[in-house]
N, C-alpha and C positions, 0 to 999 in steps of 0.2 A: 686860277683854273688844276681843274686836274689830271693827270696822264692817264689815259686811254692808248693803249698800245696795241696798232693793230697785228692782229694774230685769230688763229682759225685752226680750230680741231676738226673742221668738217673740211671731206675731200669733196673734189669730182659727182665719186659714185655714192656717198652719201647723200647727196643733193638728190642726186635723181630720187634714190631710194625713198629719200625722206616724202619728195612729190610725187611720185608714184603709187604712195602708202606703205610702200615694204621695206623700209627701217626698222629692225625689230628691237633694238636695241640703241634706239633714241639715248635714253640716261647717260651713257657714253660720249656724248658729243653735249647735249643743252641742257641748261643749266648753269649750277657753277662748279670750277673744279680747278680745285689747286696745282699749281701746273712752277714752274724754273725756265723761265726763258731767257738767255745769256746771260744766265747767272745769277738771275734773279728771280727773288721768288714774289708768288702773287695768285690773283686768282681768274683763270677767265672764265665771263660769264655767256652765253648764249639763252637767246630768248627767240618765239618765234610769235610774234606781233607784225603780220603784213600792211596792215588799217593805221600803223603808228606814224605819224608823222619825225618823231623821235622818238628815241628810247632812252633814261639818266638810268645807270645804278646811284639809288641811295641806299648812304645805311650808317652806322656809327663811326665809319672812319670817314666822315666825306660830313657828320653836322648834321648828314638828311638833305643833303643841299644838290638839287638836282642840276647844279651847272657843271659841276665841278665832274661827273665824270660821264658822259655824251659815249655810248654805244654806234657800231658805224654797221650801216644797213650792208648787207651783202649786194655784191653786185649780180644775183642770179634767180631774182623774182623769185627764192626762196620765201621772203620775209622774215628771216632768221637776221638778228642786232645782235653782236658781235664785238666783243673785244676783251684785251689784258691788261690788269689793273693791276700791276705793283702794290707791295708789303699789305696786302690784305691778305689776310687767312683763315685758317678754320679758328671757328667761336665767331666770325665778324657778322654781322644782325646785318640784314638787308631786302631793298625791297626794288622793285621797276617801277620810272616815275614814265608814263607813259602819254604821250602829247598824241590823240585820237587826228588822224587826215577827218574823220567820219563825224565826228561831232564837237571834233574841237576843245574835248575836254582834256585834264589833267587825272591822271587815273595812277592811283599806288596801286601795285598788285604784286600780290605772295609770288613767291617762283612756282611754274609749274612745275618744276622738277624737284623741288631742294629736297635736301638729305636729310635735312631737320631740319624743324619750325618749332619755334617760339610757344611755348604755353599759354595753352588759351588764358583769357581771352584776351591776351598781345597776338599779333598777326606774323609779325616778319618773319620771312627766313633766315639761316643761318648754316653758312659755311663749314663743309661740313667733310670729314674726311677719314677713315680708321682701317686699322692695321689689321684686326680681328683674325685669331690665328684659331680658326676651326680646326675643329679634334673630332668630327664625325666622318672619317674618311670609310671606316667598317659600314656604318648605317649605310651612306652612299652606294656604295658598292654593293649591298646585298638591298636594298631599297626596294628595288623591282620584284621582289619575292612577297618584301611584308605590303606592299601597295598592290599586289596584283588584284585580279578582280577574283580569283578562286583562293586569297588567302580568308582569314575573318577579317572582319573592317567594321570595330565597334568606337564608336567615334562619343567622345565628351564634348557636348558645346558651351564655350565659355566665354561669360560677356566680364574680361581681365580686373574691371576697375571696381567691380562688386561681388566678385565669389567670394571675398575672405579680406577684410578689410579692418586696422588697426582700429579699432573704438577709441583706444585713448587718445590716440592724435590726428584723429577724426580722418585719415586717407585712406589710400587701397595703398596693397604690395605693391613693391617698386620689381620689375624687371627681374632684379637679384633677387629677394625675394618668393618669387613667384618659382623660380628656378630652386629650392627647393619646398619650397610648400605644395607648390601645386604640381608638380613633377612627381613627386614622392606618392601625394593621392590618390593622380590615375594612374601611375604604375599600381598601389593598391591595390585600386579596382578593376582590374585589370582589361583598362580599356585598351585597343589597340593604338587608336589615334587623339589628340584632341582638334577642336576645332574652335580659331578664335573670331567673336563676332570683330565687325572691322576694328583693325589695330592703325589701320593709315590715322591721320594727322584730322582732324576736325573737330567744329570751332562752339559746338554744341550739344551739351552733356545727353537733352534728351533726347537727339537723336538715334543715342548709344553705340553711333560710329556708322551709323548711314549717310552722313551728309558729308561728304569727304572735303574737304581742301588743300587739301597738301598725302598725293594720290602716293607721292615716292618717301614718305616719311611714316616712321611708329610714332606714336603719340607719344608727347614730349613729357605727358601727363604720367610716366611711369619710370621715363630714363632717359636713357642716350640709346641712339643707336644700336652702339656694341652690345649694351646689356641687354637689347631685346636677343639679338642675336646670340648671347650665354643663354638664352632661357628657350631658343629654338637646340641650339648644342645641347641642352641638357635632356632636352627629352630625347634627342637621337641618342643618348648615351645608355638611356634608360627604354631602347627599342621601342617609342613612341613617337610616331609620325605626326605631323605637323599641318595643319589644314587652314585655309586662309577665308574668311570671309569674303568676295571685293564684291565692287559695286559700281558695275560700267553701265547701271542704266540713267542713274539720274546723278544731278550732284546741284550743290543750294547755289543762292542768289548772293551769298557774301559779298562785300563790298571787294576785298581783299584777293576770292576768289578765280575762278576761272571763267564767269561770267561778263559776258560785255566786255572781252580782257584788253582789247586795242582797240573799244568802243563800237567793235561788227559784232556778230555772231559766227566770235569764231571756233567756240568749240558746238555749240548749242547750234540748234538746228533755227534755221532763222523763221520758219513758219511757227506761228504758236499751236498748231493745231500735231503736229511735229515733234516740237521741241520746249514745250512748257507740260510739268505732269501735274493733273489738277488734283491731287488728291497729298503729294506732297508737298506741295509750293517749291517747286524746284525744278532742275533744267534738264535738257533731255539732251545726249551727245548726239551730234550731225554723224550718221553711222554712213550716211553716204560720200566723206571728205576724208581725201587719202590720210589727212598730214595726223587727222583725229582718228582714227583708225589707226596709224600707226603708232600714235598716243597713248592708246590703250593696250593694245597688243606689246606693245614695250613695258608697262605698266607691269602686266599680266609677268615677261619675262623677268622682270627684276627681280622679283620676289621670288620666283624660283631658283634665279642666279645668286643675288647675291646678300639672300636671308635662308635658302636652301629649303623651301616651304615643297612640302610636301603634297598638296593641294593646292586648288582653289575651288569652290563652292561657289557657285556666280550667283549670287542675288537679283530676283525679280524677273529672273528671262524673261516670263510672259508679257509683262510693261515692256519690252524689248522689242521683241515678234510682232507685237498687232498692234497696227495703227487703232483700235477703237478698245485700245483699252483702260476701262473705266473713264470712258467715254458716251455722252448720249447722241443720239441721232442727232448731224446735222455739226457734231464735233469734230466731226474724222471723214478723211477723203478715204475714198478706195483705190487701189494701186492702178496699174495700168492696165492688169486681168480684169478689175474688179472685184479682188479680193478686198481682204481685213487685212492679210500680214505685210507686215516694212518688207520687203525686199531686200531694202538695202542691209537692214539690220540682219534680219536672214544670212546674209551674205557675210558682212562682218563675225557672227554667230561660230559661224564653219570656219575664216580662217582664224578664228583667233585657235578655234581646239585642234585645226591641223597642225598651229603653228605653233601651240605647245606641245603638242607629243613627238612632232618631229625633232624637236629641240630639248625635249626632256620626256621619257616616252616610259618614264617607270612614274609617274608622276599622277594623277588623276584630275578631273574636271569632275566636276559634279554643276546638276541646273539643279536647281528653286523652281521650277516651271510648274504651273495649278492649274494648267487646264490639258485640254487631251490632245493638243500637237502631237503630229506622229513622228517619230523615228528621233528623240529626242539626244539618246543614248546611243543609237546606231551612228555608223561609219558613214562619213561626206561622200566617199568612192561609194557607198549607195542610196545615196539623197538624204540620209539624216542632216542632226546637227554636231554630229562629232563629240558629242560629253561623254565621259566615260559613266557614270550616273545619273539617276535624278532622282528626288525628291516624290515621294508616294504619298502625296495631298489625299487622296480617296481612300486609302488605308486606312490613313490617320484620322479622318474623318470619321469614317465608319466605327472605329471600332473603338472610338469613342464618346459615339454616341448609342453604340449599341452599350458599352461599360459605365453610362449613366442611366441605365435604365432600370428601376428594382427587377430582382430576380426573379419574379413570379412572372416578369411578362417577356425575359428574355427569350423563352420557346416560340414566340411568334413573330419574332425578330430575327432567327437563327440563317435567312439568307442574307442580312447586310454584315454579319462576319466570317462568311462564306464567302462573298461576294470578291472579294479581291483577287481571289485566285483567279478567278473566271478569265483576268485581264492581266494575270502578276508578268505573264512573258513577255509582252509587248513592251516592254523596256529596262533597260537593267538597275532596276529601281534600291533604293534606300528608305527606312521603315525610317521617316523623323517624329521624337516627340520632343518638339523644339520649345527656344524662347518663345515664341509667336503665341504659342496653347496653355499660356502661363500668367498672361497679361490681358488687360483692358475686361475686368471684372468675367472671364472664360474660368477663373477659378483656378488653382493647383489642378493637379493630375488627381491627386489624391480627393481634394475636394469636390471634385466631383462622383467620384464613387457612390452608391448607395449601402444603408446596412446602418448598423452598427462602429463601433468602432473596430475590431476583430473585423467584421465582414468586410468594413472599406481597407484594411491592412491586405486581408486575404485577397480580393479583389483587383488589388493593387499587385500584388506578387504574381498571380495567373495571367491579366493582362502583359505584363512582364514577359512574362516566361511566355506566352502565346507568342510576342513578337519576337523574340531572341531563338526560336524554333520556326515562325514563319520563311519563306527563302527571301530571299533578300538583306540587306548590309543596313548596319543599325547607328542611330543617331539618339540622345538624350541628352537634354537640358540640363546643366547645375542644378543643384537641387532635386532632379526626382530621383534621384538615387539615394536620399535620407527622407524621402515622403515629403516633404515642406508643403506646409498647412496654407500657406498662406503666397500668396502670388508674390510674382517676381519683382523688387522694386529696384529701377539700379540705383539707386540713391544708399544702397545699405548691404549689409553682406546678407549672404545668403545666413539663413537658423542653424548658425553651427551647437547651439545650445541644445539644441532637440536630441543631440548623443547622448545626453543624460538619461536619456529616459531608453529602454530598453524594445518598444517595437520600431523607432526609428534606429536604430545600434542594430536590430534583426533584419531592419528590410535593409537595410545598406550590404551586410555580411551576406544578403539573397545577389543583391544586386552585383556582387564582386565575383559570386560564385557563379551565377549566370553566363558573366562573361566568360568563366572558366569553363565551363561547359561548353559552349558557342567557341573558342578556342580551340580545346582539344579534341572535339566532337567535327572528324571530316566532313559528315553527312550534314553536317550543321552550314558550312560553306564550301566548299569543295564546288557544287552545282547550283550557283545562288541565283541565277535567273535561267533557267529554262524547267521544260516539264520536265527534265532526265533527272532531277535530286529531290522531286516530289511527287508523291500520288496519296490520293484519299482513300481511306482506312472509309472513314464512313462522315456523311458529312449534314444528314439528311435524320438522329434522333433529336428532333426539335422537341420532345415532350422532356428527356432529361436536362436538355441543353449541354447534352457532349456533341466533340468533337474529334474524331481521330486520325492520323496520316502519317505516310512512313516520311523522311527526310532521308535520302540517297547521298553517298561520293560516291568518287571514282573507282572504291573499291566494295565490294557486295559485304564484306565482311563490315560494315562501315553503318550501317542503315537503323536507323532508326527508329522506335514506333512511339511516337505523343500522344498522350490524351488529355483534352482537357476538358473538364467541366465545370459553367457557367451558373452552375445553380449550389446554393445551398445545403442541398441535403449530398449525406453520405451513400455513394454506389455501393452496398456490395454483393459482391456474385455477378458482378456484372461482364458478362461475354462476349471477347473483342474476336473477330475472324482476320485471320491470318495464311498467306501465300506459303508461310516457309515453316515448317517444324524445328523444334529444338530448347533449347532453356533460355528462359528469357531474365534479365538481369534486371530491376528498375533503379538507376542510376542517375535518377534525380525528380525529387517531390519539393514541391512548393510547400508544401501542408505539414512540413517536418518543424520539430520541437524548437531547433536551432533557430528558424525563421519565424518560430511565432506563430505557429499553426495549431492544430487539434492533433498532431503524427499520423492520421491514416496512409499510415504508408508501407511497403509491401519489401520488407527486409528476404524474407526467401525467397531464392528464384521458383520462376513458375515455368513449369512442361506444359509446352502447347498440347493439345490435345485432337484425336484426328476423327475432331466434330466438322460437320460441314455446316458453317453459317459466313450467313451474309456473300454466298459466293462464293465463298473462301474454301481451301481442303480441309485448313488446319482451326483451331479457335484456342482462347487463353481465357481462363475467368481469375479476374483479378478484382479489388476495389479501388473507386476512387475517392480520391477526399473530395471535399467542401469546398467548390471556389478553389479549385487545385488544378496543378498538371501537373501529371505523372513523364516518365521517359524512361526506358527500358532499351536494351540491347544486349542483340545476341549473345551468348556466350559463347 
């Protein structure tokens, strides 16, 4: 019989916090922890399983024998089983063998708090600790400035296992290899942040990481936990923030995962109308259960604490906060007020954001929320959900729909491309062109563009130019920056061979320069979320498919004039009314030769004239490139 020594990391205060759902550092207590007890090295194990008759730790150290190491249940009705096992240390593989008093089944479960997991398809947890020596003190000290809502925020979204692959070895790059290749690439492209699609351990590759079983473990596919820390550290060394996709909306039914953990609906809601997601065939967390809320909020803080993450993009928020999300009539029950809002989930989301910003005021939470739910990115103190930003899905749909139309028809759809500004300032919006837009037969972004090859690239340039001069922060999915023709395939590398051809090289350089324009001009990021940072010059030139607007910063001298021509016509002697006299310099033009354009550029500064035009005191005449965007600044 193996020896389990009675020992605990929990205080009475810890238990009270846990029961009330207010323990936000559960990863310091639950799970496996290497400790020395009375001079003897070993591992302390603790697991929450209130419906268990017994819990054993089985592993490579006891030949997976459930009789060897039975944990002790706490006396305080917390449902926590715990104990110290001598001679078990870092690298030991284990699971919990749970005998359920609900079903009388013997269940083998991975540790919900494991810091490392076996490489799928293996499913055991691994005792792990590391003493990684972080080198990002400077970044963390100044992060409040880099992560501010007034700073440039341009995000490169990456699926780590398919960004670039070692084709000859049929494998992805490791965390160490990504720390060299990916970091330098993101820096070269002038993005301010990188966002990783979920890197928490997941069993099924086609889920892209959105079906998580190891919430506290970076996937072992690419290396060790400390190697992932090294990757984050290298980004910070190069002044690039790291955002993680985080999935508190659902989890898979895999036998070793959280589902029916102790034979009961422990983590999932017991009512299938609230606890099962019909689209994703997955389970939904019970947001009304205190211990589950503590688990999720602890997990969010864990990545900010142990991995120095700079932001969390919260997946599928609409599916969390609506009871009728993806459900037909009769498949959901109204809340106590007769509405379709999940009140417990909304309360959880608010508590999550309050806790994150209280503990890490210099990070950002970003909601992927696809409905018109009000005040998603407003403070909870005034009734909002408390996110820092929200994805602007309406802008994305309208923009891609508009640009997919043949240019001769665009004059009939001017309202589609201008409509976003009617509601832009109701939230702190991020403009996303994400992975979701280049899969499942939707085509790549360039694949949606009309016309011949020259026109498709020109359309793409003006689309992204419009995006980067539009109010709000930005997000581009990998491959968009090289104008990849094919849809994204999670099993394959990006088509880097396209960079053998000038149109793709030129376009890559264009995106790099566009990021630089965005970063260097305060008018494009000083005031991204209020009307003070934007003013229409003219939005109703439907006949020419042209629109023009000001972007403004905190300082009047930073003001820019942006003109977009969405037609294939070169418009000579085009007059623009402006409110201010002066000399204008064209500081950016998407039609330049170096980007593959026709070089309808305005190299000579232009003086405004005292000619009344469109109710403006002054005006100037310029040439507008075909399918081009021009940006002007007063000298």
